[in-house]
TORPA-4810 file (N, C-alpha, C, O; in nm, 3 decimals):
<nodes>
NODE_1_1.467_2.114_-1.967_1.404_2.095_-2.067_1.522_1.966_-2.118_1.644_1.979_-2.112_S
NODE_2_1.428_1.806_-2.181_1.550_1.735_-2.233_1.566_1.727_-2.369_1.484_1.794_-2.433_N
NODE_3_1.656_1.657_-2.440_1.684_1.687_-2.534_1.555_1.664_-2.636_1.531_1.749_-2.721_R
NODE_4_1.487_1.563_-2.623_1.360_1.466_-2.664_1.272_1.623_-2.734_1.244_1.668_-2.845_R
NODE_5_1.255_1.661_-2.598_1.160_1.761_-2.626_1.199_1.870_-2.693_1.109_1.932_-2.750_S
NODE_6_1.336_1.921_-2.705_1.405_2.020_-2.724_1.398_2.026_-2.896_1.366_2.127_-2.960_A
NODE_7_1.429_1.916_-2.946_1.409_1.883_-3.096_1.282_1.878_-3.173_1.283_1.872_-3.296_M
NODE_8_1.158_1.882_-3.094_1.035_1.870_-3.133_0.973_2.012_-3.109_0.986_2.082_-3.009_R
NODE_9_0.895_2.043_-3.239_0.812_2.170_-3.196_0.668_2.107_-3.120_0.596_2.011_-3.146_D
NODE_10_0.666_2.226_-3.003_0.566_2.141_-2.876_0.455_2.279_-2.870_0.497_2.394_-2.851_C
NODE_11_0.321_2.248_-2.888_0.233_2.336_-2.874_0.260_2.430_-2.721_0.303_2.379_-2.617_P
NODE_12_0.230_2.549_-2.735_0.194_2.639_-2.603_0.160_2.589_-2.488_0.186_2.625_-2.373_E
NODE_13_0.074_2.470_-2.546_-0.062_2.440_-2.420_0.002_2.320_-2.367_-0.049_2.275_-2.264_W
NODE_14_0.111_2.254_-2.418_0.127_2.166_-2.356_0.312_2.135_-2.327_0.392_2.177_-2.410_L
NODE_15_0.354_2.063_-2.211_0.470_2.046_-2.178_0.523_1.945_-2.126_0.432_1.863_-2.115_R
NODE_16_0.643_1.888_-2.075_0.677_1.736_-2.049_0.725_1.787_-1.933_0.803_1.882_-1.925_E
NODE_17_0.662_1.704_-1.813_0.698_1.715_-1.670_0.792_1.595_-1.640_0.808_1.496_-1.712_I
NODE_18_0.848_1.620_-1.527_0.939_1.475_-1.482_0.838_1.432_-1.375_0.767_1.518_-1.322_D
NODE_19_0.831_1.339_-1.350_0.716_1.263_-1.229_0.788_1.133_-1.176_0.835_1.034_-1.232_H
NODE_20_0.779_1.166_-1.077_0.838_1.008_-1.016_0.731_0.953_-0.899_0.669_0.994_-0.801_T
NODE_21_0.745_0.863_-0.957_0.599_0.825_-0.807_0.703_0.692_-0.748_0.732_0.581_-0.793_A
NODE_22_0.736_0.761_-0.637_0.829_0.676_-0.517_0.825_0.715_-0.372_0.779_0.827_-0.353_D
NODE_23_0.848_0.674_-0.305_0.813_0.674_-0.197_0.996_0.651_-0.085_1.081_0.568_-0.116_A
NODE_24_1.004_0.719_0.001_1.172_0.698_0.043_1.135_0.651_0.168_1.016_0.634_0.195_G
NODE_25_1.283_0.614_0.302_1.235_0.618_0.402_1.382_0.621_0.449_1.471_0.578_0.376_I
NODE_26_1.410_0.682_0.594_1.510_0.668_0.640_1.530_0.586_0.788_1.455_0.606_0.884_E
NODE_27_1.613_0.514_0.790_1.616_0.455_0.934_1.737_0.435_0.976_1.836_0.451_0.904_V
NODE_28_1.743_0.392_1.113_1.880_0.390_1.181_1.862_0.280_1.269_1.754_0.232_1.302_S
NODE_29_1.996_0.236_1.313_2.001_0.116_1.421_2.161_0.105_1.448_2.250_0.139_1.370_G
NODE_30_2.176_0.044_1.594_2.297_0.047_1.628_2.398_-0.059_1.568_2.520_-0.045_1.566_R
NODE_31_2.330_-0.163_1.523_2.416_-0.232_1.429_2.372_-0.232_1.294_2.282_-0.153_1.267_T
NODE_32_2.418_-0.305_1.203_2.420_-0.350_1.051_2.288_-0.418_1.072_2.177_-0.376_1.039_Q
NODE_33_2.317_-0.524_1.129_2.192_-0.629_1.173_2.048_-0.607_1.201_1.951_-0.669_1.157_E
NODE_34_2.056_-0.449_1.327_1.935_-0.380_1.308_1.894_-0.308_1.229_1.771_-0.296_1.223_E
NODE_35_1.985_-0.223_1.130_1.964_-0.166_1.070_1.844_-0.237_0.893_1.750_-0.198_0.824_L
NODE_36_1.914_-0.328_0.900_1.848_-0.403_0.784_1.685_-0.468_0.825_1.586_-0.483_0.754_F
NODE_37_1.713_-0.502_0.986_1.567_-0.520_1.010_1.456_-0.394_1.017_1.335_-0.386_0.996_E
NODE_38_1.551_-0.310_1.053_1.431_-0.180_1.069_1.406_-0.131_0.927_1.326_-0.038_0.932_R
NODE_39_1.434_-0.149_0.836_1.455_-0.107_0.717_1.347_-0.205_0.637_1.299_-0.173_0.528_A
NODE_40_1.315_-0.326_0.703_1.240_-0.414_0.610_1.135_-0.338_0.696_1.064_-0.257_0.635_A
NODE_41_1.111_-0.356_0.857_0.979_-0.268_0.908_0.914_-0.159_0.824_0.794_-0.140_0.802_Y
NODE_42_1.041_-0.077_0.773_1.025_0.007_0.733_0.916_0.016_0.587_0.830_0.097_0.552_G
NODE_43_0.957_-0.080_0.543_0.909_-0.118_0.408_0.773_-0.139_0.416_0.689_-0.074_0.354_M
NODE_44_0.744_-0.254_0.514_0.641_-0.297_0.543_0.519_-0.177_0.589_0.401_-0.179_0.555_F
NODE_45_0.586_-0.074_0.674_0.484_0.000_0.733_0.485_0.110_0.619_0.457_0.221_0.663_W
NODE_46_0.508_0.105_0.499_0.468_0.169_0.391_0.358_0.107_0.357_0.255_0.173_0.353_L
NODE_47_0.357_-0.035_0.325_0.197_-0.024_0.234_0.122_-0.126_0.355_0.069_-0.230_0.318_I
NODE_48_0.122_-0.097_0.462_0.035_-0.205_0.531_0.018_-0.146_0.679_0.096_-0.060_0.720_T
NODE_49_-0.071_-0.187_0.747_-0.097_-0.175_0.886_0.008_-0.263_0.996_-0.028_-0.352_1.074_S
NODE_50_0.146_-0.208_0.976_0.240_-0.324_0.996_0.221_-0.337_1.129_0.275_-0.443_1.163_V
NODE_51_0.166_-0.277_1.230_0.201_-0.306_1.381_0.071_-0.372_1.434_0.041_-0.364_1.553_E
NODE_52_-0.014_-0.445_1.330_-0.136_-0.509_1.364_-0.119_-0.666_1.273_-0.201_-0.747_1.229_S
NODE_53_-0.009_-0.659_1.273_0.035_-0.782_1.178_0.070_-0.916_1.260_0.184_-0.911_1.305_V
NODE_54_0.005_-1.030_1.289_0.068_-1.138_1.358_0.178_-1.198_1.285_0.174_-1.228_1.166_E
NODE_55_0.285_-1.215_1.371_0.365_-1.280_1.336_0.386_-1.422_1.357_0.474_-1.477_1.425_P
NODE_56_0.285_-1.478_1.283_0.249_-1.611_1.257_0.363_-1.691_1.173_0.445_-1.766_1.226_V
NODE_57_0.356_-1.665_1.049_0.416_-1.754_0.949_0.554_-1.704_0.906_0.566_-1.586_0.872_T
NODE_58_0.662_-1.789_0.907_0.816_-1.746_0.900_0.861_-1.776_0.777_0.824_-1.884_0.729_V
NODE_59_0.936_-1.702_0.711_0.998_-1.715_0.601_1.148_-1.716_0.586_1.192_-1.603_0.610_R
NODE_60_1.255_-1.813_0.550_1.362_-1.782_0.588_1.421_-1.714_0.461_1.363_-1.738_0.355_H
NODE_61_1.535_-1.629_0.460_1.589_-1.575_0.362_1.753_-1.596_0.359_1.829_-1.584_0.456_V
NODE_62_1.786_-1.627_0.229_1.956_-1.633_0.241_1.990_-1.618_0.117_1.962_-1.690_0.021_E
NODE_63_2.068_-1.495_0.123_2.144_-1.461_-0.025_2.268_-1.381_-0.016_2.308_-1.342_0.093_L
NODE_64_2.325_-1.355_-0.115_2.477_-1.313_-0.139_2.465_-1.161_-0.230_2.373_-1.120_-0.299_K
NODE_65_2.563_-1.116_-0.206_2.591_-0.988_-0.279_2.715_-0.903_-0.262_2.789_-0.927_-0.167_A
NODE_66_2.733_-0.842_-0.314_2.879_-0.800_-0.349_2.898_-0.705_-0.230_3.004_-0.742_-0.178_N
NODE_67_2.857_-0.617_-0.171_2.853_-0.513_-0.096_2.709_-0.491_0.011_2.596_-0.538_0.002_D
NODE_68_2.765_-0.407_0.100_2.627_-0.413_0.209_2.520_-0.303_0.142_2.436_-0.259_0.219_L
NODE_69_2.517_-0.262_0.020_2.421_-0.190_-0.022_2.345_-0.329_-0.111_2.231_-0.368_-0.083_E
NODE_70_2.403_-0.373_-0.186_2.328_-0.472_-0.285_2.278_-0.560_-0.166_2.162_-0.600_-0.170_A
NODE_71_2.352_-0.590_-0.070_2.244_-0.692_0.024_2.116_-0.639_0.111_2.035_-0.707_0.175_L
NODE_72_2.120_-0.491_0.096_2.024_-0.404_0.173_1.923_-0.414_0.052_1.806_-0.430_0.085_L
NODE_73_1.953_-0.406_-0.105_1.871_-0.396_-0.188_1.744_-0.563_-0.232_1.627_-0.581_-0.266_V
NODE_74_1.869_-0.648_-0.201_1.815_-0.800_-0.258_1.726_-0.849_-0.110_1.634_-0.930_-0.125_K
NODE_75_1.757_-0.797_0.030_1.723_-0.866_0.135_1.576_-0.801_0.105_1.488_-0.875_0.063_W
NODE_76_1.555_-0.682_0.124_1.399_-0.572_0.066_1.354_-0.654_-0.078_1.242_-0.699_-0.057_L
NODE_77_1.380_-0.675_-0.160_1.337_-0.715_-0.271_1.290_-0.854_-0.266_1.208_-0.891_-0.350_S
NODE_78_1.332_-0.930_-0.181_1.312_-1.068_-0.125_1.200_-1.082_-0.067_1.133_-1.183_-0.087_E
NODE_79_1.165_-0.994_0.007_1.087_-0.973_0.111_0.940_-0.903_0.035_0.830_-0.953_0.055_L
NODE_80_0.954_-0.805_-0.037_0.870_-0.778_-0.146_0.804_-0.885_-0.219_0.684_-0.905_-0.235_N
NODE_81_0.921_-0.959_-0.268_0.863_-1.067_-0.386_0.777_-1.176_-0.323_0.685_-1.235_-0.379_Y
NODE_82_0.835_-1.202_-0.154_0.718_-1.280_-0.084_0.613_-1.236_-0.076_0.518_-1.314_-0.080_L
NODE_83_0.587_-1.066_-0.057_0.460_-1.013_-0.046_0.412_-1.050_-0.158_0.313_-1.123_-0.151_H
NODE_84_0.453_-1.019_-0.273_0.355_-1.007_-0.397_0.332_-1.177_-0.435_0.228_-1.198_-0.498_Q
NODE_85_0.401_-1.278_-0.410_0.368_-1.422_-0.479_0.282_-1.482_-0.350_0.181_-1.548_-0.372_V
NODE_86_0.328_-1.458_-0.215_0.216_-1.527_-0.137_0.104_-1.463_-0.057_0.025_-1.524_0.015_E
NODE_87_0.108_-1.312_-0.083_0.055_-1.228_-0.026_0.072_-1.205_0.125_-0.012_-1.139_0.187_H
NODE_88_0.144_-1.242_0.167_0.226_-1.215_0.299_0.265_-1.084_0.315_0.318_-1.013_0.230_L
NODE_89_0.229_-1.048_0.459_0.292_-0.906_0.511_0.362_-0.921_0.614_0.293_-0.971_0.703_V
NODE_90_0.509_-0.895_0.658_0.542_-0.924_0.756_0.599_-0.817_0.845_0.657_-0.720_0.796_F
NODE_91_0.584_-0.836_0.988_0.608_-0.708_1.111_0.693_-0.739_1.192_0.698_-0.674_1.296_S
NODE_92_0.807_-0.869_1.167_0.914_-0.901_1.268_1.018_-0.945_1.172_0.997_-1.010_1.069_R
NODE_93_1.130_-0.904_1.214_1.251_-0.928_1.120_1.369_-0.970_1.211_1.377_-0.923_1.324_F
NODE_94_1.474_-1.072_1.158_1.559_-1.120_1.223_1.675_-1.134_1.160_1.667_-1.237_1.093_E
NODE_95_1.782_-1.081_1.146_1.893_-1.091_1.077_1.997_-1.205_1.141_2.061_-1.163_1.237_I
NODE_96_2.020_-1.328_1.106_2.101_-1.410_1.189_2.239_-1.390_1.128_2.327_-1.429_1.205_D
NODE_97_2.283_-1.342_1.015_2.437_-1.324_0.994_2.403_-1.231_0.876_2.301_-1.224_0.807_E
NODE_98_2.544_-1.147_0.871_2.527_-1.041_0.779_2.693_-1.000_0.781_2.751_-0.972_0.886_L
NODE_99_2.746_-0.999_0.677_2.865_-0.960_0.637_2.974_-1.112_0.556_2.954_-1.234_0.561_G
NODE_100_3.086_-1.033_0.489_3.130_-1.113_0.418_3.020_-1.135_0.251_3.050_-1.236_0.187_G
NODE_101_2.952_-1.083_0.214_2.888_-1.083_0.147_2.750_-1.138_0.110_2.693_-1.133_0.001_G
NODE_102_2.699_-1.207_0.261_2.640_-1.283_0.288_2.505_-1.236_0.356_2.516_-1.119_0.392_R
NODE_103_2.404_-1.281_0.380_2.309_-1.226_0.439_2.208_-1.354_0.473_2.148_-1.412_0.383_L
NODE_104_2.196_-1.392_0.620_2.085_-1.473_0.602_1.984_-1.395_0.765_2.026_-1.325_0.857_E
NODE_105_1.884_-1.433_0.746_1.796_-1.368_0.792_1.628_-1.442_0.797_1.597_-1.536_0.723_G
NODE_106_1.549_-1.392_0.878_1.394_-1.434_0.903_1.293_-1.335_0.897_1.315_-1.225_0.948_R
NODE_107_1.186_-1.360_0.842_1.102_-1.276_0.855_0.958_-1.349_0.898_0.925_-1.463_0.867_A
NODE_108_0.863_-1.233_0.994_0.753_-1.317_1.053_0.667_-1.257_1.016_0.676_-1.134_1.014_Y
NODE_109_0.545_-1.325_0.972_0.422_-1.250_0.948_0.308_-1.319_0.910_0.296_-1.425_0.971_G
NODE_110_0.222_-1.297_0.832_0.074_-1.318_0.846_0.042_-1.323_0.686_0.104_-1.252_0.607_D
NODE_111_-0.053_-1.406_0.647_-0.145_-1.409_0.523_-0.302_-1.352_0.560_-0.407_-1.413_0.539_N
NODE_112_-0.291_-1.246_0.608_-0.432_-1.194_0.696_-0.562_-1.182_0.589_-0.676_-1.149_0.620_P
NODE_113_-0.522_-1.212_0.485_-0.664_-1.179_0.366_-0.704_-1.067_0.344_-0.653_-0.976_0.409_G
NODE_114_-0.822_-1.031_0.236_-0.839_-0.894_0.192_-0.939_-0.820_0.320_-0.924_-0.713_0.379_S
NODE_115_-1.029_-0.912_0.332_-1.093_-0.876_0.469_-1.061_-0.753_0.598_-1.109_-0.647_0.637_D
NODE_116_-0.931_-0.860_0.637_-0.904_-0.808_0.792_-0.753_-0.699_0.795_-0.696_-0.671_0.900_E
NODE_117_-0.714_-0.657_0.677_-0.629_-0.596_0.648_-0.622_-0.484_0.531_-0.689_-0.492_0.428_Q
NODE_118_-0.548_-0.396_0.555_-0.573_-0.280_0.424_-0.430_-0.306_0.389_-0.336_-0.284_0.465_T
NODE_119_-0.423_-0.352_0.276_-0.280_-0.298_0.215_-0.272_-0.152_0.140_-0.338_-0.140_0.036_V
NODE_120_-0.217_-0.074_0.172_-0.238_0.071_0.115_-0.180_0.126_-0.028_-0.209_0.222_-0.099_F
NODE_121_-0.079_0.013_-0.039_-0.037_0.008_-0.204_0.101_-0.086_-0.240_0.178_-0.120_-0.150_G
NODE_122_0.116_-0.112_-0.334_0.215_-0.235_-0.350_0.363_-0.107_-0.392_0.362_0.011_-0.428_E
NODE_123_0.455_-0.191_-0.367_0.582_-0.137_-0.398_0.608_-0.234_-0.534_0.600_-0.357_-0.531_I
NODE_124_0.643_-0.151_-0.661_0.723_-0.218_-0.783_0.859_-0.268_-0.742_0.864_-0.391_-0.751_K
NODE_125_0.969_-0.215_-0.700_1.073_-0.242_-0.659_1.142_-0.126_-0.568_1.114_-0.012_-0.532_A
NODE_126_1.252_-0.221_-0.548_1.342_-0.146_-0.414_1.453_-0.122_-0.550_1.487_-0.188_-0.648_V
NODE_127_1.492_0.035_-0.479_1.584_0.083_-0.627_1.729_0.156_-0.550_1.742_0.202_-0.436_T
NODE_128_1.815_0.145_-0.648_1.925_0.206_-0.603_1.953_0.354_-0.616_2.056_0.416_-0.590_Y
NODE_129_1.832_0.396_-0.663_1.852_0.544_-0.666_1.847_0.604_-0.503_1.774_0.562_-0.414_H
NODE_130_1.950_0.720_-0.495_1.936_0.748_-0.377_1.986_0.681_-0.227_1.986_0.730_-0.114_G
NODE_131_2.023_0.566_-0.268_2.040_0.468_-0.173_2.219_0.526_-0.088_2.329_0.550_-0.136_L
NODE_132_2.171_0.527_0.035_2.285_0.552_0.122_2.258_0.470_0.220_2.150_0.436_0.269_R
NODE_133_2.398_0.433_0.250_2.404_0.343_0.380_2.533_0.423_0.472_2.642_0.419_0.416_I
NODE_134_2.528_0.493_0.608_2.640_0.543_0.624_2.639_0.526_0.795_2.532_0.523_0.856_V
NODE_135_2.766_0.517_0.861_2.812_0.535_0.976_2.846_0.655_1.058_2.951_0.719_1.052_K
NODE_136_2.757_0.674_1.125_2.796_0.836_1.163_2.779_0.811_1.369_2.684_0.754_1.421_H
NODE_137_2.875_0.858_1.430_2.839_0.842_1.597_2.818_0.734_1.652_2.775_0.723_1.767_D
NODE_138_2.850_0.626_1.564_2.822_0.511_1.641_2.714_0.424_1.609_2.686_0.314_1.658_G
NODE_139_2.626_0.526_1.469_2.470_0.464_1.469_2.512_0.449_1.304_2.586_0.515_1.231_Q
NODE_140_2.443_0.350_1.287_2.430_0.287_1.112_2.315_0.385_1.042_2.255_0.440_1.134_W
NODE_141_2.271_0.419_0.937_2.150_0.471_0.876_2.165_0.443_0.740_2.265_0.441_0.669_S
NODE_142_2.031_0.418_0.714_2.049_0.399_0.552_1.915_0.472_0.485_1.813_0.480_0.554_A
NODE_143_1.916_0.513_0.381_1.800_0.607_0.287_1.791_0.497_0.171_1.882_0.447_0.104_T
NODE_144_1.622_0.471_0.167_1.600_0.371_0.047_1.489_0.453_0.002_1.413_0.517_0.076_I
NODE_145_1.484_0.442_-0.163_1.386_0.492_-0.212_1.282_0.360_-0.321_1.335_0.329_-0.428_I
NODE_146_1.223_0.332_-0.308_1.127_0.260_-0.361_1.032_0.324_-0.468_0.972_0.431_-0.460_F
NODE_147_1.033_0.243_-0.559_0.929_0.270_-0.696_0.792_0.230_-0.637_0.768_0.139_-0.558_D
NODE_148_0.724_0.301_-0.681_0.564_0.274_-0.638_0.500_0.216_-0.764_0.381_0.186_-0.765_L
</nodes>
């Protein structure tokens, strides 16, 4: 138990529990670009019926960050921001440039309206918690945890 609860008398019928409201995905790809594209697909797979989203609207994303992990978090965070603000859901992703602290990419999707599409839930944040990007046997893989 943590310090806070240890310092206070607690009724026998009450206890503090650790609760995590999150979801995670693991994705792999042959290149870093494919990894980032698949990570974005995976994020939207968590929140919508991504396979039925028509890629009719395009959004360009350009960003800078210090390392690959930060680029991945920023890329996904930007797409999630576009989802929250414009109510777009994306189903196709293309990374045009990745490296040297820069990312340029595109996301294709639709604003399907509440009737046609079920959005299962919302992602509050893309986190650095448990974030890993590794290369093994010529494959890149990433683990990403989202706050729901």
